[in-house]
KEFI-401964 format. One record per atom (N, C-alpha, C, O): residue in one letter; x, y, z. Coordinates in steps of 0.2 Angstrom, whole numbers, padded with zeros to 4 digits, always signed. Layout:
% residues N
aXYZ...
% end
This chain:
% residues 113
x+0519+0486+0533x+0516+0492+0533x+0513+0489+0540x+0512+0483+0540x+0512+0493+0545x+0508+0493+0551x+0502+0496+0550x+0502+0502+0547x+0497+0491+0553x+0490+0491+0551x+0487+0494+0560x+0482+0497+0560x+0490+0492+0565x+0487+0494+0570x+0490+0493+0576x+0493+0487+0576x+0491+0499+0582x+0495+0496+0588x+0489+0499+0591x+0485+0503+0588x+0490+0497+0598x+0486+0497+0604x+0491+0494+0612x+0495+0490+0612x+0488+0496+0615x+0493+0495+0622x+0493+0485+0621x+0489+0481+0622x+0502+0486+0621x+0501+0478+0621x+0499+0475+0613x+0500+0469+0613x+0498+0477+0609x+0498+0474+0603x+0497+0479+0598x+0495+0484+0599x+0502+0475+0592x+0502+0478+0586x+0501+0472+0579x+0503+0466+0579x+0498+0477+0574x+0496+0472+0569x+0500+0474+0561x+0500+0479+0559x+0504+0469+0559x+0512+0472+0555x+0508+0467+0549x+0508+0461+0550x+0506+0469+0543x+0505+0464+0537x+0499+0458+0541x+0500+0452+0542x+0495+0461+0543x+0489+0456+0543x+0492+0451+0550x+0488+0448+0552x+0497+0450+0553x+0502+0449+0559x+0500+0451+0566x+0503+0456+0567x+0498+0449+0571x+0495+0453+0577x+0502+0451+0582x+0504+0445+0583x+0506+0455+0583x+0510+0454+0589x+0510+0457+0596x+0508+0463+0597x+0511+0453+0601x+0508+0456+0607x+0515+0456+0612x+0513+0457+0618x+0521+0457+0610x+0527+0458+0611x+0533+0465+0610x+0531+0468+0605x+0537+0466+0612x+0542+0472+0609x+0545+0470+0604x+0547+0464+0605x+0546+0472+0598x+0546+0470+0593x+0553+0473+0588x+0554+0479+0590x+0557+0472+0584x+0562+0475+0580x+0558+0475+0573x+0554+0470+0572x+0558+0478+0569x+0555+0480+0562x+0560+0480+0558x+0562+0486+0556x+0565+0474+0554x+0571+0477+0548x+0568+0479+0542x+0563+0477+0541x+0573+0482+0538x+0571+0487+0534x+0569+0483+0528x+0566+0486+0523x+0570+0476+0529x+0568+0471+0524x+0559+0469+0524x+0555+0468+0520x+0558+0470+0530x+0551+0468+0534x+0550+0464+0537x+0545+0463+0539x+0557+0459+0540x+0558+0454+0544x+0553+0457+0552x+0553+0463+0553x+0551+0453+0555x+0550+0456+0562x+0552+0453+0568x+0550+0447+0569x+0556+0455+0573x+0559+0451+0577x+0555+0452+0583x+0556+0457+0585x+0551+0446+0588x+0547+0446+0592x+0552+0445+0597x+0558+0443+0597x+0549+0449+0605x+0550+0447+0609x+0556+0451+0612x+0558+0450+0618x+0559+0455+0609x+0563+0461+0609x+0566+0464+0617x+0562+0467+0621x+0571+0463+0618x+0573+0464+0625x+0577+0469+0625x+0581+0470+0620x+0578+0473+0630x+0583+0478+0632x+0587+0479+0638x+0584+0476+0642x+0592+0481+0639x+0597+0481+0644x+0594+0484+0650x+0594+0482+0656x+0591+0489+0648x+0584+0491+0655x+0580+0492+0652x+0580+0495+0647x+0573+0491+0655x+0567+0489+0652x+0565+0497+0649x+0563+0497+0643x+0565+0502+0653x+0562+0509+0649x+0569+0513+0648x+0569+0519+0649x+0574+0509+0646x+0580+0514+0640x+0581+0512+0636x+0582+0506+0637x+0583+0514+0630x+0585+0510+0623x+0593+0514+0623x+0594+0520+0624x+0598+0508+0621x+0604+0510+0619x+0606+0507+0613x+0602+0504+0610x+0612+0508+0612x+0613+0505+0605x+0614+0497+0605x+0611+0494+0601x+0617+0496+0610x+0617+0489+0612x+0611+0485+0611x+0611+0479+0608x+0606+0489+0613x+0600+0485+0611x+0598+0484+0605x+0594+0480+0604x+0599+0488+0600x+0597+0488+0592x+0605+0487+0588x+0605+0490+0583x+0609+0484+0590x+0614+0480+0587x+0613+0477+0579x+0615+0478+0573x+0607+0473+0583x+0605+0468+0575x+0600+0474+0570x+0599+0472+0564x+0598+0478+0571x+0594+0482+0567x+0599+0486+0563x+0599+0486+0557x+0604+0490+0567x+0608+0494+0565x+0614+0491+0560x+0617+0494+0555x+0615+0485+0561x+0620+0480+0556x+0616+0480+0549x+0620+0478+0544x+0609+0482+0548x+0607+0480+0543x+0606+0488+0538x+0602+0488+0533x+0611+0493+0541x+0612+0500+0540x+0605+0503+0536x+0605+0504+0530x+0600+0504+0540x+0596+0509+0539x+0594+0515+0538x+0595+0518+0543x+0593+0519+0534x+0593+0526+0534x+0589+0530+0539x+0591+0535+0541x+0585+0527+0542x+0581+0530+0547x+0581+0524+0553x+0584+0519+0551x+0579+0525+0559x+0577+0520+0564x+0571+0526+0566x+0572+0532+0567x+0564+0522+0567x+0560+0524+0572x+0558+0519+0577x+0557+0513+0577x+0559+0524+0584x+0559+0520+0591x+0552+0522+0592x+0551+0528+0592x+0548+0518+0593x+0541+0519+0597x+0543+0518+0603x+0546+0513+0605x+0542+0521+0606x+0543+0523+0615x+0539+0521+0620x+0539+0522+0626x+0534+0517+0616x+0526+0516+0621x+0520+0520+0620x+0519+0526+0618x+0516+0516+0622x+0510+0520+0621x+0510+0529+0623x+0509+0534+0619x+0512+0528+0628x+0511+0535+0634x+0519+0537+0633x+0521+0542+0636x+0524+0533+0629x+0531+0538+0628x+0536+0536+0634x+0540+0540+0636x+0534+0530+0637x+0540+0530+0642x+0547+0528+0644x+0550+0529+0648x+0548+0523+0635x+0556+0521+0634x+0558+0528+0632x+0555+0532+0628x+0564+0529+0635x+0569+0535+0634x+0574+0531+0629x+0576+0526+0632x+0577+0534+0623x+0582+0533+0623x+0590+0535+0625x+0591+0541+0625x+0596+0531+0626x+0600+0536+0629x+0602+0542+0625x+0602+0543+0619x+0604+0546+0630x+0605+0553+0626x+0611+0554+0622x+0613+0560+0620x+0614+0548+0621x+0621+0550+0616x+0618+0544+0610x+0620+0545+0604x+0615+0541+0611x+0610+0537+0606x+0611+0541+0599x+0615+0538+0595x+0608+0546+0597x+0605+0550+0593x+0613+0550+0589x+0614+0546+0585x+0617+0553+0591x+0623+0554+0591x+0627+0550+0587x+0630+0552+0582x+0628+0544+0592x+0630+0539+0590x+0629+0533+0582x+0632+0529+0579x+0620+0535+0582x+0619+0534+0575x+0619+0538+0572x+0620+0535+0566x+0619+0545+0571x+0622+0549+0567x+0628+0546+0563x+0628+0545+0557x+0633+0546+0567x+0639+0545+0566x+0641+0539+0560x+0646+0539+0557x+0636+0535+0561x+0636+0530+0555x+0629+0530+0551x+0626+0526+0549x+0629+0537+0549x+0621+0538+0545x+0617+0537+0543x+0615+0537+0538x+0614+0535+0551x+0606+0534+0553x+0604+0540+0557x+0608+0544+0560x+0597+0540+0556x+0593+0546+0560x+0587+0543+0563x+0583+0539+0561x+0588+0546+0569x+0582+0540+0574x+0580+0545+0575x+0583+0550+0575x+0573+0544+0576x+0566+0546+0578x+0562+0543+0583x+0557+0539+0581x+0563+0545+0589x+0558+0542+0594x+0553+0546+0596x+0553+0553+0597x+0547+0542+0596x+0541+0545+0599x+0537+0539+0602x+0539+0533+0602x+0530+0542+0604x+0526+0539+0607x+0522+0534+0601x+0520+0537+0596x+0521+0528+0602x+0519+0524+0597x+0514+0526+0591x+0515+0524+0585x+0509+0529+0594x+0505+0532+0588x+0509+0535+0583x+0510+0534+0577x+0513+0541+0587x+0515+0545+0579x+0523+0539+0577x+0525+0540+0571x+0526+0536+0580x+0529+0532+0576x+0528+0527+0572x+0532+0524+0568x+0520+0525+0575x+0519+0522+0568x+0516+0526+0562x+0514+0522+0558x+0515+0532+0560x+0515+0536+0558x+0520+0536+0553x+0520+0536+0547x+0522+0537+0557x+0531+0541+0553x+0532+0535+0551x+0531+0534+0545x+0535+0530+0554x+0536+0522+0550x+0532+0521+0542x+0535+0520+0537x+0525+0522+0542x+0522+0519+0539x+0523+0524+0532x+0523+0521+0526x+0524+0531+0534x+0525+0537+0528x+0531+0536+0523x+0532+0536+0517x+0536+0534+0530x+0543+0532+0526x+0545+0526+0523x+0548+0526+0517x+0542+0521+0526x+0544+0514+0524x+0543+0514+0517x+0547+0510+0514x+0538+0518+0513x+0537+0517+0505x+0544+0520+0500x+0546+0519+0494x+0546+0525+0505x+0553+0528+0501x+0561+0529+0503x+0566+0530+0500x+0560+0526+0511x+0569+0524+0514x+0568+0518+0516x+0562+0515+0516x+0575+0517+0517x+0579+0511+0520x+0577+0512+0527x+0581+0515+0530x+0570+0510+0530x+0568+0511+0538x+0568+0506+0541x+0567+0501+0539x+0570+0507+0548x+0570+0500+0551x+0566+0504+0558x+0567+0510+0558x+0562+0500+0564x+0559+0502+0568x+0561+0497+0575x+0563+0491+0575x+0559+0501+0579x+0559+0497+0587x+0552+0498+0591x+0551+0504+0592x+0549+0495+0592x+0543+0496+0595x+0542+0492+0605x+0542+0485+0606x+0541+0496+0610x+0540+0495+0616x+0531+0496+0615x+0528+0501+0614x+0529+0489+0616x+0521+0489+0615x+0518+0491+0622x+0512+0490+0623x+0520+0492+0626x+0516+0495+0632x+0517+0502+0634x+0518+0507+0630x+0517+0502+0642x+0519+0509+0643x+0519+0516+0640x+0520+0521+0643
% end
């Protein structure tokens, strides 16, 4: 469960993270997540997450929502049976926490902008 989120910081299950990250459906967290382009999100950026076959991927687009998913990303994921929800971090945290109890959900978070 994500306990807190602020600019440059996220607390998950009591552990504080200070870099962009991926949360896998089994609860593992991968720190220092990098994308091909800093404020864009492409399928290639989340292949390790997609390979775990989540039902939903929640993309936290930053505190003020500056990271933008590629316009084809939702469609590419839907073809694999995965729903993409991309929102600013505060909303994305709420969505992730609500769904993680009943769905196979993964997430990726840009912790700044």
